C-alpha positions as CSV (number, residue, x, y, z in Angstrom):
1,X,0.4,0.3,-0.4
2,X,2.8,2.7,1.0
3,X,2.9,5.5,2.6
4,X,0.1,7.9,1.1
5,X,1.1,12.0,-0.2
6,X,-2.3,13.4,0.8
7,X,-2.0,15.4,3.8
8,X,-5.2,14.8,6.7
9,X,-4.8,17.8,9.3
10,X,-6.4,18.7,12.2
11,X,-10.0,16.5,12.8
12,X,-13.3,17.8,15.0
13,X,-14.6,14.4,17.3
14,X,-17.6,16.5,18.1
15,X,-18.7,17.1,21.9
16,X,-20.0,14.9,24.3
17,X,-21.7,16.5,27.5
18,X,-21.6,13.6,31.1
19,X,-22.4,14.2,34.9
20,X,-19.2,11.9,35.3
21,X,-15.8,12.7,37.4
22,X,-13.7,11.1,35.1
23,X,-13.8,9.4,32.3
24,X,-11.6,6.3,30.8
25,X,-10.2,7.4,26.7
26,X,-9.2,3.8,25.1
27,X,-7.6,3.7,21.4
28,X,-7.1,1.5,18.6
29,X,-5.7,1.3,15.2
30,X,-8.6,0.5,13.7
31,X,-7.1,0.2,10.2
32,X,-3.2,-2.4,9.9
33,X,-1.4,-2.4,13.1
34,X,1.5,-1.0,11.7
35,X,3.4,1.4,14.4
36,X,1.1,4.2,14.9
37,X,1.2,6.5,17.9
38,X,-0.5,9.0,19.3
39,X,-0.1,11.8,22.5
40,X,-2.6,13.1,24.0
41,X,-3.5,16.5,25.9
42,X,-6.0,17.8,28.2
43,X,-6.8,21.2,28.9
44,X,-3.4,22.0,27.1
45,X,-2.0,19.7,29.1
46,X,0.0,16.5,28.6
47,X,-1.6,13.7,29.4
48,X,-0.2,10.7,27.9
49,X,2.7,11.1,26.2
50,X,3.4,8.5,24.0
51,X,0.7,5.4,23.4
52,X,1.4,2.7,20.5
53,X,-1.5,1.8,18.5
54,X,-2.3,-1.8,18.3
55,X,-5.3,-3.7,17.7
56,X,-6.0,-3.7,21.5
57,X,-7.2,-0.8,22.6
58,X,-5.1,0.9,25.5
59,X,-6.2,4.1,27.6
60,X,-5.8,6.1,30.6
61,X,-8.4,7.7,33.0
62,X,-9.2,11.7,33.0
63,X,-10.1,12.9,36.0
64,X,-12.6,16.0,34.0
65,X,-13.1,20.2,35.2
66,X,-15.9,20.8,35.4
67,X,-17.0,23.2,32.6
68,X,-15.2,23.0,29.1
69,X,-12.4,20.4,28.7
70,X,-10.5,20.0,25.6
71,X,-8.5,16.4,25.0
72,X,-6.4,16.8,22.1
73,X,-5.2,13.4,20.2
74,X,-2.5,14.1,18.1
75,X,-0.5,11.9,15.7
76,X,3.5,11.4,16.3
77,X,3.7,8.8,13.5
78,X,1.8,7.7,10.5
79,X,3.2,4.5,10.9
80,X,4.4,1.8,8.5
81,X,1.4,2.8,5.5
82,X,0.3,6.3,6.9
83,X,-2.1,8.3,8.0
84,X,-2.7,7.7,11.3
85,X,-6.0,5.7,11.6
86,X,-7.2,5.1,15.1
87,X,-10.9,4.4,17.1
88,X,-10.9,6.2,20.7
89,X,-13.7,5.1,22.8
90,X,-14.5,7.6,25.6
91,X,-16.0,5.8,29.0
92,X,-18.2,7.5,32.1
93,X,-17.2,6.0,35.3
94,X,-19.8,3.9,35.3
95,X,-18.0,1.7,32.5
96,X,-20.8,2.4,30.4
97,X,-19.5,4.3,26.6
98,X,-20.7,7.8,26.0
99,X,-18.8,8.1,22.8
100,X,-17.2,6.6,20.1
101,X,-15.4,7.6,16.8
102,X,-12.3,7.0,14.6
103,X,-9.4,9.5,13.1
104,X,-7.2,9.6,9.7
105,X,-4.4,12.3,10.5
106,X,-1.3,13.0,9.0
107,X,1.5,13.5,11.0
108,X,1.1,16.8,13.9
109,X,-2.1,17.1,13.4
110,X,-4.1,16.5,16.5
111,X,-7.9,15.1,16.5
112,X,-10.1,17.1,19.1
113,X,-13.5,16.6,21.3
114,X,-14.8,18.5,24.2
115,X,-16.2,17.1,26.6
116,X,-18.3,19.3,29.0
117,X,-18.8,18.3,32.6
118,X,-22.3,18.8,34.0
119,X,-23.2,19.3,37.2
120,X,-24.4,16.0,39.0
Protein backbone atom coordinates (compact mmCIF):
# COMPACT_ATOMS: atom_id res chain seq x y z
CA UNK A 1 0.00 0.00 0.00
CA UNK A 2 2.86 2.41 0.77
CA UNK A 3 2.85 5.84 2.34
CA UNK A 4 0.08 8.20 1.36
CA UNK A 5 0.97 11.61 -0.09
CA UNK A 6 -2.42 12.91 0.96
CA UNK A 7 -2.38 15.33 3.90
CA UNK A 8 -4.84 14.71 6.72
CA UNK A 9 -5.13 17.87 8.80
CA UNK A 10 -6.64 18.58 12.19
CA UNK A 11 -10.02 17.01 12.85
CA UNK A 12 -12.88 18.01 15.15
CA UNK A 13 -14.41 14.90 16.70
CA UNK A 14 -17.43 16.71 18.21
CA UNK A 15 -18.58 17.30 21.74
CA UNK A 16 -20.31 15.29 24.43
CA UNK A 17 -21.86 16.06 27.82
CA UNK A 18 -21.51 14.00 30.96
CA UNK A 19 -21.84 14.36 34.72
CA UNK A 20 -19.08 11.75 35.30
CA UNK A 21 -16.23 12.66 37.66
CA UNK A 22 -13.77 11.12 35.19
CA UNK A 23 -13.78 9.38 31.83
CA UNK A 24 -11.85 6.43 30.51
CA UNK A 25 -10.38 7.17 27.08
CA UNK A 26 -9.14 4.19 25.07
CA UNK A 27 -7.83 3.97 21.53
CA UNK A 28 -6.56 1.37 19.10
CA UNK A 29 -5.42 1.17 15.49
CA UNK A 30 -8.65 0.37 13.62
CA UNK A 31 -6.94 -0.46 10.32
CA UNK A 32 -3.57 -2.06 9.56
CA UNK A 33 -1.49 -2.24 12.77
CA UNK A 34 1.65 -0.49 11.56
CA UNK A 35 3.19 1.36 14.51
CA UNK A 36 0.96 4.44 14.79
CA UNK A 37 1.64 6.49 17.95
CA UNK A 38 -0.35 9.29 19.61
CA UNK A 39 0.01 11.81 22.44
CA UNK A 40 -3.08 12.77 24.49
CA UNK A 41 -3.58 16.30 25.88
CA UNK A 42 -6.29 17.41 28.32
CA UNK A 43 -6.88 21.16 28.43
CA UNK A 44 -3.46 21.76 26.88
CA UNK A 45 -1.53 19.53 29.32
CA UNK A 46 0.00 16.20 28.33
CA UNK A 47 -1.96 13.33 29.89
CA UNK A 48 -0.20 10.52 28.01
CA UNK A 49 3.11 11.14 26.23
CA UNK A 50 3.31 8.26 23.80
CA UNK A 51 0.76 5.50 23.17
CA UNK A 52 1.67 2.85 20.60
CA UNK A 53 -1.58 1.87 18.91
CA UNK A 54 -2.10 -1.85 18.47
CA UNK A 55 -5.18 -3.92 17.70
CA UNK A 56 -6.03 -3.90 21.43
CA UNK A 57 -7.41 -0.87 23.27
CA UNK A 58 -4.99 1.19 25.37
CA UNK A 59 -5.83 4.27 27.33
CA UNK A 60 -6.05 6.34 30.43
CA UNK A 61 -8.58 7.60 32.99
CA UNK A 62 -8.90 11.39 32.86
CA UNK A 63 -10.26 13.65 35.61
CA UNK A 64 -12.67 16.25 34.27
CA UNK A 65 -12.92 19.89 35.26
CA UNK A 66 -16.36 21.46 35.61
CA UNK A 67 -17.42 22.91 32.27
CA UNK A 68 -15.41 22.52 29.08
CA UNK A 69 -12.62 19.94 28.77
CA UNK A 70 -10.66 19.73 25.53
CA UNK A 71 -9.00 16.44 24.60
CA UNK A 72 -6.44 16.52 21.79
CA UNK A 73 -4.98 13.41 20.21
CA UNK A 74 -1.77 14.32 18.36
CA UNK A 75 -0.44 11.97 15.68
CA UNK A 76 3.24 11.43 16.51
CA UNK A 77 3.79 9.45 13.32
CA UNK A 78 1.98 7.67 10.49
CA UNK A 79 3.28 4.16 11.11
CA UNK A 80 4.67 2.27 8.15
CA UNK A 81 1.66 2.78 5.84
CA UNK A 82 0.18 6.20 6.79
CA UNK A 83 -1.99 7.92 7.73
CA UNK A 84 -2.28 7.62 11.52
CA UNK A 85 -5.51 5.66 11.98
CA UNK A 86 -7.30 5.13 15.26
CA UNK A 87 -10.60 4.41 16.91
CA UNK A 88 -11.26 6.23 20.18
CA UNK A 89 -13.91 5.22 22.73
CA UNK A 90 -14.87 7.19 25.84
CA UNK A 91 -16.46 5.58 28.90
CA UNK A 92 -18.04 7.35 31.86
CA UNK A 93 -17.16 6.62 35.51
CA UNK A 94 -19.75 3.80 35.54
CA UNK A 95 -18.15 2.01 32.59
CA UNK A 96 -20.83 3.02 30.06
CA UNK A 97 -19.71 3.84 26.51
CA UNK A 98 -20.63 7.49 25.89
CA UNK A 99 -18.68 8.21 22.69
CA UNK A 100 -16.93 6.43 19.81
CA UNK A 101 -15.24 7.75 16.67
CA UNK A 102 -12.31 7.19 14.28
CA UNK A 103 -9.64 9.40 12.74
CA UNK A 104 -7.15 9.61 9.89
CA UNK A 105 -4.32 12.03 10.70
CA UNK A 106 -1.00 13.11 9.22
CA UNK A 107 2.02 13.43 11.51
CA UNK A 108 1.62 16.49 13.76
CA UNK A 109 -2.12 16.82 13.16
CA UNK A 110 -4.60 16.63 16.04
CA UNK A 111 -8.05 15.20 16.55
CA UNK A 112 -9.97 17.23 19.15
CA UNK A 113 -12.91 16.24 21.33
CA UNK A 114 -14.79 18.51 23.73
CA UNK A 115 -16.26 16.95 26.88
CA UNK A 116 -18.59 19.20 28.87
CA UNK A 117 -18.81 18.16 32.52
CA UNK A 118 -22.24 19.05 33.83
CA UNK A 119 -23.42 19.33 37.42
CA UNK A 120 -24.47 16.03 38.96
